[in-house]
C-alpha positions in Angstrom: 159.7 172.2 107.0 158.7 171.4 103.8 157.1 167.2 103.2 159.2 166.7 100.8 162.2 167.2 102.9 161.3 164.7 105.4 164.6 162.5 106.6 164.8 159.0 105.4 165.8 158.4 109.0 162.0 159.5 110.3 160.0 157.3 107.5 161.0 154.1 107.9 159.9 153.8 111.6 156.9 154.9 110.0 157.2 152.3 107.7 157.9 149.9 109.6 155.1 150.6 111.9 152.7 150.5 109.7 153.8 147.3 108.1 152.6 145.6 111.4 149.3 147.0 110.6 148.7 145.1 107.2 147.1 142.1 106.7 148.0 139.1 104.3 144.4 139.3 103.0 143.2 143.4 101.4 140.1 143.7 99.3 140.3 147.4 99.2 142.9 149.9 97.9 144.2 152.9 100.0 143.2 156.3 97.9 146.7 158.3 96.8 147.2 161.7 95.5 146.4 161.0 91.6 150.1 161.3 91.0 151.2 158.4 92.6 148.7 156.5 90.9 150.8 155.1 87.5 152.8 152.3 86.5 154.3 152.1 89.5 151.7 150.0 91.8 149.9 147.2 90.7 146.5 146.4 92.2 145.2 143.0 92.6 142.4 142.5 94.6 141.7 138.8 96.4 138.4 137.0 97.2 138.7 134.6 100.2 136.0 132.5 101.0 135.9 130.2 104.2 134.3 127.2 103.9 134.2 124.3 106.7 137.0 126.2 108.3 139.4 125.9 105.2 141.5 129.0 103.7 140.5 128.7 100.2 140.1 130.8 97.2 136.8 130.6 94.8 138.7 129.7 91.8 137.6 126.6 89.5 140.9 125.1 89.6 140.4 123.8 93.4 137.0 123.0 93.4 138.0 119.3 92.4 140.4 119.2 95.0 138.0 120.4 98.0 135.5 117.9 97.0 137.8 115.3 97.5 139.2 116.4 100.6 135.9 117.6 102.5 134.9 113.7 101.3 138.2 112.4 103.2 137.1 114.5 106.3 133.7 113.4 106.3 135.0 109.5 106.1 137.6 110.4 109.0 134.1 111.8 111.0 132.1 109.0 110.0 135.2 106.8 111.5 136.1 108.8 114.6 132.8 108.1 116.6 134.8 107.5 119.8 136.0 109.6 122.2 140.2 110.3 121.8 142.4 109.7 125.1 142.5 113.3 126.1 138.8 112.9 126.0 138.4 109.6 128.5 141.3 111.6 130.6 139.2 114.7 131.3 136.6 112.9 132.1 138.1 112.3 135.7 140.8 115.3 135.6 140.8 119.0 134.7 142.2 119.8 131.4 145.5 121.8 133.5 145.8 118.4 135.7 145.9 116.3 132.7 149.0 118.3 131.0 150.9 118.7 134.2 150.1 114.1 134.0 151.2 114.6 130.0 154.7 116.2 131.4 155.1 113.7 134.1 154.6 111.3 131.0 157.4 112.9 128.9 159.4 113.1 131.6 159.3 109.6 132.9 159.5 108.0 129.1 162.3 110.5 128.3 164.1 109.3 131.3 164.2 106.0 130.6 165.3 106.6 127.0 167.8 108.4 127.2 168.9 105.8 129.7 168.6 103.0 127.2 170.4 105.4 124.6 173.4 106.2 126.9 173.9 102.4 127.4 173.8 101.5 123.9 176.1 103.8 123.3 178.4 102.8 125.7 177.9 99.1 124.5 178.9 99.8 120.9 181.7 101.8 121.9 182.5 98.9 124.1 182.5 96.1 121.0 183.8 98.8 118.8 187.3 99.4 121.2 187.4 95.7 122.7 190.3 95.5 124.5 191.4 99.6 125.1 191.3 100.9 127.9 187.8 102.5 129.0 190.2 105.5 130.3 190.0 108.1 127.5 191.0 108.3 124.3 194.6 109.4 125.3 195.5 106.2 126.3 195.9 105.4 122.5 199.2 107.4 122.3 200.5 104.8 124.5 200.4 102.5 121.6 202.7 102.3 118.9 201.3 102.8 115.4 201.5 99.7 113.9 199.5 97.8 116.5 196.2 100.5 116.8 196.0 102.0 113.2 193.3 99.5 111.7 191.1 100.0 114.4 191.8 103.6 114.6 190.9 104.0 111.4 188.1 101.2 110.9 185.7 102.1 113.4 185.0 105.1 112.7 184.7 104.3 109.1 182.5 101.5 109.5 180.3 103.9 111.8 179.9 105.9 108.8 179.0 103.3 106.5 175.9 102.2 109.3 175.1 105.4 109.2 174.5 105.8 105.6 172.7 102.9 105.6 170.2 104.3 107.9 170.2 107.5 106.7 168.5 105.9 103.0 166.3 104.1 105.0 165.0 107.4 106.3 164.7 108.7 102.9 162.8 105.8 101.6 160.3 106.5 104.0 160.0 109.9 103.4 159.9 109.2 100.0 156.5 107.0 100.6 153.9 108.8 98.0 151.0 107.8 100.5 150.7 111.2 102.7 148.7 109.0 105.5 151.7 106.2 105.7 154.1 109.0 105.8 152.4 110.4 108.7 151.7 106.9 110.8 155.4 105.9 109.6 157.3 108.6 110.3 156.0 109.6 113.5 157.1 106.2 114.8 160.6 105.1 112.6 161.7 108.7 112.4 162.9 109.5 116.4 163.8 105.6 116.3 166.0 105.9 113.2 167.3 108.4 114.1 168.3 107.4 118.1 170.3 104.5 116.1 171.9 106.5 113.8 173.6 108.9 117.1 174.1 105.4 118.7 176.1 104.3 116.4 177.7 107.4 115.4 179.0 108.1 118.9 180.1 104.7 119.6 182.5 104.3 116.9 183.7 107.6 118.3 183.0 109.7 115.6 183.6 113.8 116.9 180.1 114.8 118.0 177.9 114.7 121.1 174.9 113.0 122.6 173.1 116.0 124.1 171.6 116.8 121.1 170.1 113.3 120.6 169.1 113.3 124.0 167.1 116.4 123.5 166.0 115.4 120.2 164.7 112.2 122.0 162.6 114.2 124.8 161.2 116.6 122.2 159.8 113.7 119.7 158.5 112.2 123.2 156.6 115.6 124.1 155.4 115.9 120.3 153.8 112.3 121.0 152.3 113.0 124.0 151.1 115.8 122.7 149.4 114.1 119.9 147.7 111.3 122.6 146.3 114.0 124.5 145.3 116.0 121.3 146.2 119.1 123.3 146.1 122.8 121.1 149.1 124.7 119.7 150.1 126.2 123.0 150.1 123.2 125.2 152.1 121.0 122.0 154.5 123.7 122.7 154.8 123.3 126.7 155.4 119.2 125.6 157.9 120.0 123.7 159.6 122.5 125.5 159.3 119.7 128.6 160.6 117.1 127.0 163.8 119.1 125.8 164.1 119.9 129.4 164.2 116.2 130.3 166.6 115.5 127.9 169.1 117.8 128.8 168.6 117.3 132.6 169.2 113.2 132.0 172.1 113.5 130.2 173.6 115.9 132.7 172.3 114.8 135.9 171.3 118.6 135.9 167.5 119.4 136.3 167.6 123.2 136.6 170.2 123.3 133.9 167.8 121.6 131.6 164.8 124.0 132.9 166.6 126.9 131.4 167.7 125.2 128.4 164.0 124.6 127.2 162.8 128.2 128.2 166.2 129.6 126.3 166.0 127.0 123.0 162.3 126.3 123.0 159.8 128.6 124.6 161.7 132.2 123.7 162.9 131.2 120.0 159.2 130.1 119.4 157.2 131.4 116.8 153.9 131.1 118.3 151.5 133.4 118.8 152.7 136.0 122.1 148.9 136.2 123.2 148.8 132.1 123.8 148.6 132.0 127.2 151.6 129.1 128.2 149.5 128.4 131.8 151.5 125.4 133.7 154.0 125.4 131.1 156.7 126.2 134.4 155.3 123.3 136.1 155.7 121.1 133.5 158.9 121.7 132.2 159.9 121.6 136.3 158.5 118.4 137.0 159.8 116.9 133.5 163.4 117.6 134.1 162.9 116.2 137.6 161.6 112.8 136.9 164.1 112.4 133.9 167.2 113.5 136.6 165.5 110.6 138.7 165.5 108.4 136.3 169.0 108.9 134.3 170.5 108.8 138.2 168.8 105.3 139.1 170.0 104.1 135.4 173.4 105.6 135.2 174.4 106.6 138.4 175.0 109.7 140.8 178.0 110.6 139.3 178.4 113.9 137.0 178.9 113.8 133.6 182.4 114.6 134.0 184.8 114.8 137.0 185.0 118.4 138.4 188.6 119.1 139.0 190.7 120.8 142.4 190.2 124.4 141.5 190.4 127.8 143.0 189.9 131.4 142.4 192.2 134.0 144.3 191.2 137.3 144.2 188.6 139.5 142.3 191.4 140.8 140.7 191.5 138.0 138.1 188.3 138.8 136.7 189.4 140.9 133.8 191.1 137.8 133.3 188.0 135.9 132.7 187.1 138.9 130.8 189.7 138.6 128.2 188.8 134.6 128.5 185.4 135.2 127.4 186.8 137.2 124.2 188.8 134.2 122.9 185.8 131.6 124.0 183.3 134.1 121.7 186.1 133.9 118.9 186.5 130.0 119.1 182.8 129.9 118.9 182.5 132.3 115.7 185.5 130.0 114.2 183.1 126.5 115.0 180.0 128.3 113.8 181.8 129.8 110.4 183.4 126.1 109.8 180.5 124.5 110.3 178.6 126.6 107.4 181.4 126.2 105.4 181.5 122.7 105.4 177.9 122.6 104.8 178.6 124.9 102.0 181.2 123.0 100.7 179.2 119.2 100.9 176.5 120.9 98.9 178.9 122.4 95.9 180.9 118.9 95.9 177.7 117.3 95.8 176.7 119.4 92.8 179.7 119.5 91.1 181.3 116.3 91.6 178.1 114.5 91.7 178.7 112.5 94.4 175.8 110.6 96.6 174.9 112.3 99.9 175.0 109.0 101.2 178.7 108.6 100.7 179.4 111.4 102.8 178.9 110.1 106.1 181.5 107.3 105.0 184.0 110.4 104.2 183.6 111.9 107.5 184.2 108.9 109.6 186.9 107.9 107.5 188.3 111.3 107.9 187.9 111.4 111.7 189.8 107.8 111.5 193.0 109.2 110.1 193.2 112.3 111.8 193.1 110.1 115.2 195.8 108.6 114.8 197.8 111.8 115.2 195.1 113.1 118.1 193.3 110.5 119.8 191.5 112.7 122.0 189.1 114.2 119.1 187.5 110.8 119.4 184.3 110.7 121.1 184.9 108.3 124.8 182.1 109.9 127.0 183.8 112.9 128.7 186.6 111.1 129.6 188.8 113.5 126.9 187.0 116.4 128.7 188.5 114.6 132.4 192.0 114.1 130.6 192.1 118.0 129.7 191.1 119.0 133.2 193.6 116.6 134.6 191.3 115.6 136.9 191.0 111.6 136.5 193.8 109.7 138.7 197.0 109.1 136.9 196.3 111.6 134.2 199.0 113.5 132.7 198.3 117.0 131.6 198.6 117.6 128.4 200.8 120.8 126.6 199.8 123.9 126.2 200.9 123.2 122.3 199.3 120.2 122.3 195.5 121.8 123.9 195.9 124.8 121.1 196.5 122.2 118.6 193.2 120.2 119.7 191.3 123.4 119.6 191.6 123.8 116.0 191.5 119.7 114.9 188.7 119.5 117.1 187.1 122.7 115.3 187.7 121.2 111.9 186.6 117.3 112.6 183.4 118.1 114.3 182.1 120.5 111.6 182.9 117.8 109.4 181.0 115.4 111.0 178.4 117.3 111.1 177.8 118.4 107.5 179.0 115.0 106.7 175.5 113.4 107.8 176.8 111.7 110.7 174.5 112.2 113.9 175.2 114.1 117.3 175.1 117.1 118.9 177.7 120.0 119.2 177.4 119.8 123.3 180.3 117.8 123.9 182.1 119.1 121.5 181.6 122.7 122.6 182.6 121.7 126.1 185.9 120.0 125.0 186.9 122.5 122.8 186.1 125.1 126.3 188.0 122.9 128.4 191.2 123.3 126.0 190.7 126.6 125.5 190.6 127.6 128.8 193.1 124.8 130.1 195.8 126.6 127.5 194.9 130.1 128.2 195.2 129.6 132.0 198.4 128.0 131.9 199.6 130.6 129.7 198.4 132.8 132.2 200.1 131.4 135.0 203.3 131.3 133.5 203.4 135.4 132.1 202.4 136.4 135.1 204.6 134.1 137.3 207.6 135.5 135.2 205.9 139.3 135.9 205.5 138.8 140.1 208.6 138.2 141.2 209.6 141.8 139.5 206.5 143.5 141.2 206.0 141.1 144.6 202.2 141.8 144.6 200.1 139.6 146.0 197.2 140.7 143.4 198.9 139.1 140.9 198.3 135.7 141.6 196.1 133.8 139.5 194.1 130.5 139.7 195.1 127.1 138.7 194.0 126.3 135.0 191.8 123.9 136.0 189.2 127.1 137.3 189.9 129.1 133.5 189.4 125.2 131.9 185.7 125.3 133.6 185.3 128.8 133.0 186.1 128.0 129.4 183.7 125.1 129.2 180.7 127.2 129.9 181.8 130.0 127.9 182.1 128.3 124.9 179.1 126.2 125.3 177.1 129.6 125.7 178.5 130.8 122.6 178.0 128.2 120.4 174.6 127.1 121.3 173.3 130.3 122.4 172.2 129.6 126.1 174.0 131.5 128.5 171.4 130.5 131.3 172.0 127.0 130.6 175.7 127.1 130.7 176.1 129.0 133.6 173.8 127.1 135.7 175.0 124.1 134.2 178.7 124.9 135.4 176.9 125.8 138.6 175.2 122.5 139.1 178.4 120.6 138.5 180.5 122.4 140.9 178.0 123.5 143.7 180.6 126.5 144.4 179.2 129.7 144.4 182.7 131.4 144.0 182.9 130.0 140.4 179.8 132.6 139.6 181.1 136.1 139.1 184.0 135.3 136.8 181.3 132.8 135.2 178.8 135.7 134.7 181.6 137.6 133.0 183.0 135.2 130.7 179.7 133.6 129.5 178.1 137.0 129.2 181.5 138.2 127.0 181.1 135.0 125.0 177.3 135.1 124.1 178.3 138.9 123.3 180.1 138.3 120.4 178.5 135.8 119.1 175.1 137.3 119.2 176.4 140.0 117.6 178.5 138.0 114.4 175.1 136.1 114.3 173.1 139.1 113.7 175.5 140.4 111.3 175.3 136.8 109.4 172.4 136.8 109.3 171.9 140.2 107.3 174.5 138.9 104.8 173.2 136.0 104.4 169.4 137.1 103.9 170.4 139.2 100.9 172.7 136.8 99.6 171.9 135.4 96.1 172.1 131.8 95.6 173.5 130.4 92.4 171.3 127.8 90.3 167.6 127.5 89.9 166.0 129.6 92.2 163.5 127.1 93.7 166.6 125.3 94.9 166.4 123.2 98.2 169.6 123.1 99.5 170.5 124.1 103.2 171.0 127.5 104.4 174.4 126.9 106.3 174.9 130.0 107.4 172.4 129.3 109.9 174.9 129.8 112.9 172.1 129.3 115.9 171.1 126.4 114.6 173.9 124.2 114.7 173.5 122.7 118.3 170.1 120.9 117.1 170.2 117.8 115.7 168.8 118.2 112.4 167.2 121.1 113.5 164.8 119.1 115.4 164.2 122.2 117.5 162.9 124.5 115.5 159.7 124.8 115.8 157.6 125.6 112.3 154.7 127.2 111.9 152.8 123.8 110.9 152.7 121.1 113.3 152.3 117.4 112.3 148.4 117.7 112.5 148.1 120.9 110.1 150.9 119.7 107.7 148.6 117.7 105.4 146.2 120.8 105.0 149.5 123.2 104.2 150.1 120.5 101.7 146.9 121.4 99.7 146.8 125.0 100.0 148.8 126.8 97.2 150.9 129.7 97.3 148.5 131.7 95.6 145.8 131.5 98.2 147.6 132.9 100.8 150.0 135.3 99.0 149.7 138.9 99.2 148.3 140.4 96.3 148.5 143.7 97.1 152.2 145.1 96.5 154.3 147.9 95.4 155.9 147.4 92.2 158.8 149.9 91.3 160.8 150.8 88.1 164.8 151.1 88.2 163.9 155.1 87.3 161.5 155.6 90.5 162.8 158.1 92.3 163.5 156.5 96.1 161.4 159.5 97.5 158.3 158.0 95.2 159.6 154.3 96.0 159.4 155.3 100.1 156.0 157.5 99.9 154.3 154.4 98.0 156.0 151.8 100.5 154.1 154.2 103.4 150.6 154.4 101.9 150.5 151.0 101.4 152.4 149.7 104.6 154.7 147.5 102.4 158.5 146.6 104.2 159.1 145.8 100.5 158.7 146.7 96.9 159.4 144.1 94.0 161.3 146.0 91.0 160.6 145.2 87.4 161.9 146.3 84.0 159.9 147.9 81.6 158.2 144.6 80.1 157.1 143.7 83.7 159.6 141.0 84.4 161.0 140.4 88.0 164.8 141.9 88.6 165.0 143.0 92.3 163.0 143.2 95.4 163.8 146.7 97.3 163.8 146.2 101.1 163.7 148.9 104.3 167.5 147.3 104.7 168.7 148.1 101.7 167.6 151.3 102.4 169.0 151.7 105.7 172.6 150.2 104.6 172.4 153.0 101.9 172.1 155.6 104.1 175.2 154.4 106.3 177.3 153.6 103.4 176.6 156.3 101.4 179.7 159.3 101.2 177.7 162.5 100.0 175.9 163.3 103.0 175.0 166.5 101.3 172.5 164.5 98.2 168.3 164.9 99.3 166.4 161.6 99.3 163.9 162.9 96.8 167.2 163.4 93.9 167.8 159.5 94.3 167.0 156.9 92.2 166.4 152.8 93.1 169.3 152.2 90.4 171.5 154.0 92.8 170.4 152.0 96.1 170.5 148.6 94.4 174.2 149.7 92.8 175.4 151.0 96.2 176.0 146.8 96.9 176.4 143.8 96.0 173.2 142.2 98.4 171.0 145.4 97.8 167.9 144.4 96.0 168.9 141.0 94.9 166.9 137.9 94.8 168.1 134.6 96.8 164.7 133.0 96.0 161.2 133.0 94.9 158.3 130.6 94.6 155.3 129.8 92.0 151.7 130.3 92.8 151.1 126.4 92.5 153.6 125.1 95.0 152.2 124.1 97.8 152.3 126.7 101.2 154.6 124.1 103.1 157.3 124.0 100.9 157.3 127.6 100.1 157.7 128.1 104.2 160.1 125.5 104.5 162.5 127.0 102.0 161.9 130.3 103.1 163.2 128.8 106.7 166.1 127.4 105.0 167.3 130.8 103.0 166.4 132.5 106.0 164.0 134.9 104.3 160.9 136.9 106.1 159.6 137.7 102.7 159.8 136.3 99.1 158.3 137.2 95.6 156.0 134.8 93.8 156.2 134.8 89.9 154.4 133.3 87.4 155.4 129.8 86.5 153.8 130.0 83.0 151.4 132.7 82.4 151.0 132.8 78.4 154.0 132.0 77.8 155.8 134.6 79.8 158.1 133.2 82.7 159.6 135.8 86.0 156.4 138.0 86.2 155.3 139.1 89.8 152.2 138.4 90.9 152.3 138.4 94.6 154.6 138.4 97.4 154.4 136.2 100.4 155.7 136.8 103.9 155.7 135.8 107.6 153.1 137.5 108.5 150.7 135.2 105.6 152.2 132.3 106.7 150.8 132.9 110.2 147.6 133.8 109.6 147.2 131.1 107.2 148.6 128.6 110.2 146.4 129.9 112.5 143.1 129.4 110.5 144.5 125.7 109.0 145.1 124.9 113.2 141.8 125.5 114.0 140.7 123.8 110.7 142.0 120.9 112.4 140.7 121.5 116.1 137.3 121.8 114.3 137.4 118.7 112.5 138.7 116.7 115.1 135.6 117.1 117.5 
């Protein structure tokens, strides 16, 4: 087979494999045929020095900054003569034992904090809704509208006002110019203010949940303990996982589910280097979860979060019905994720077009909750008593009609998304369980009615179905797994609450189906959103609302960044120009696809910069663009050497588009934050002011560059502390 006839599908994997071998700092150029040494490649050479552990470029612009920073380091070294807490502890015990001790401390303080948090929420709710029976918001339906409308509207609105004030206070802290003041104040006040805002949000009935703040509390405590104990990267990650597990286990009084939550939400998605050994992480997570669960049981009682109703399973022939329920819950989960994305984008658009202050949105969210609660009081957060009402598990509880349950699913999705987008503080666990319970109960009642109508005709015992409560319980787990992408946690949580092995098989079927549907939708949205261009300035800091997998995190608190707090200050001093990839492939629209692929293969690059004849950046060609063109192309007979880059870019609106670009003088931390918000793997670096020209590419910044820089900065921070 001739070389130029190699199939495109066989070249792309080679480029991807070669991409993994590339490094961010290159000082030589691969030898290529003379025909390829043309304007299509712009060679750049990068000379990097390592000075006192810093990743720096030998340029006159940074000399003064380095001198000033070294003076600060010398001053801090002179002050830090006494050993830290970890040093004194490790004098009496080994490093592994000190890690176990730190995990126990995390579990203890998380359990106490979550108990205090829940008590505060209960007290605020009792104060706000004084005189209203504490048996679920459905009781409000029994009251005349004239006697309840003021309180139902004003209480959530006042909650939004208080949250707005707290958000303003948090913003003022983040706007402090003194970097040391930021790190010291935020480390203490930021989690406290978030927790208070969550207490007010939930206590006034706004439609979010307490589990997200509980996880936030645990993760913050784990982070703080890790700072005090002066741990390394993997130990800090282990402590965050331990804190997250403690938050869930104390919130639901379910230690096993808390452990698996830490694995699914913290350890598996972590961007940490896989070569780092997470020694003792399992023991740390288990001990932290158990201690927090015990503290929660002592402080809040041993009763489960919600009452498990009486239910039964008739026969294995019902399994297809549970699979259908899983599909339905998956679609409901996708609807909640899409609605949240839409609400977030709408808030950003309103803020840009109308100029409405950001602090006004929590008030608007609380007001909307109050107005909707006049017709649907069940949407108010009232602990899990509203879930008990849906499951018909409480005493003297009348079941809701199928029509009302379906309406509650739709209304709860809309209101929960609005609360999250408006800036109110809370999690998605409780709303997901409510939506799942309503979905399962409505589905169970409908299926029971249809099969009951057909069974007298066929007289088959296998057509008997379980009670709607069984479908309600399974629907809760399936929706939770779909929305928050924690299938194992959802299964084990419900299994711990029911303590019935019979529920496992239908539960696994429904949860697996729901997770499969939502994960497929998330991957498809991630690909589209990565290629979607954003309006306005390329350096916009608006949050990408399409990140569906993060909606269960309270303000992305569990999105573990490449930079920890210890190295954030260093990352703010390092610029993009010092870490960007300066050796990259540059193409023209008239370049053939064959030449583009060969160049990308030779340079081991997964993308290429597209410029016009004047060298101005106009696009970014990636392997995903080529693969998408190959799938969507109607003419399968054309050879890829006859195709042009312009045809690839013109085949789809999202192809070759640039949704974000950065400048060389931007700090590395700011660039990485923008990439995270927009969900990008690489961004072009354009000149900000080069001989009066603007928009000329000078480099590429990708995840590999950031990872290398973060590793070096972490090592720098570690050595400077010694």
